[in-house]
N, C-alpha and C positions, 0 to 999 in steps of 0.2 A: 470536449473531445478527448483530452488527455486522460482523464480517469477511465473513460470507456476503453481506450486502447490499452492502457496499462493493465486494467483488470482482465481484459480478454487474453492478453499475453501471459501475465504472471499467474492469475488465479484460474483462468479458463483453460489455457493451453498447458503451461508448465505444471501447475498443481495437479491437473488430471493425469498427465503422462507420468510424473514422478510417483504419484499415489499408486498407480497400477503396478509399478516396479518395486516400491519399497514401503508402502503404507503411508497413511495420512500424516503421522507425526514427523517423519523425516521429510516428507514433501513440504510441509508447512515451514520447517526450519530452512530448507534449501531455498525455496522460493522467496522467503522473507529476507534472507541474506542477499540474494540476487536483487531483490527490490531495493534494498538499502544501498547496494553498490551502484545501482542505476541512478540513485539520488545523491551520490557522493560529489562533493564540491571541494575544490582546492582550498577554499577559505572557511568553509563551515562543515566540519566533520560531524558535528552533532546532528545535522540534517539527515545524514545517512543512518545514524543510530535511531532517530525518531522514525525514519522510514522502515527500518527493520521491525520496530515495535508495531507500527501501523500495519506492516505486511503480515505479521502474526495475527493481529486482530481481524483483518480482512479475510485471511485464509481460513481462520476458525469460523467466521460467519458463513463462508461458502461451504465448508465441510458440513457444518451443522444444518444449514438451511437447504443445501443442495440447490442453491439459487445464486447465480452469478450477478443478477441484477441487484440483489440486496447489497452486495459489495460495491457495485458501481454507484449506487445511490449514496452509500455511506462515504465512499471516497470523494464524491462530488461535494457532499456537505462539509467534509473536513477541509477540502480545498477552499470552499467559499468562506468558511469560518477563519481559516488562516489568512486569506487575502483581506477579509474585513478587519481582522485584528492588526494586520500590517498597516493598512491605511489609517486605522484609528490611532495607532501608535505614532505614525508619521505626522498626523495632524497635531499631536501634542509635542512634537519635536523629540521623540524618543529614539 
């Protein structure tokens, strides 16, 4: 549910509105930074940096494909992979 909501807000709503006012490049940068800020943590700043990079990639996917569902699918796969790697690392005591 989280990737669905985040993609609708950041890439569906914000990206579209900002693109109409300032073009796709600026919209991609702004929405990606906001996406990173929304993932900012007090203990792990690198999560926000990774989220900005992910935000750029997902925004480019939406701009190029003109399809929000492709970004939702990619976001879901990334979250599943991250969670799998987290649990895999935990099982080895990392």
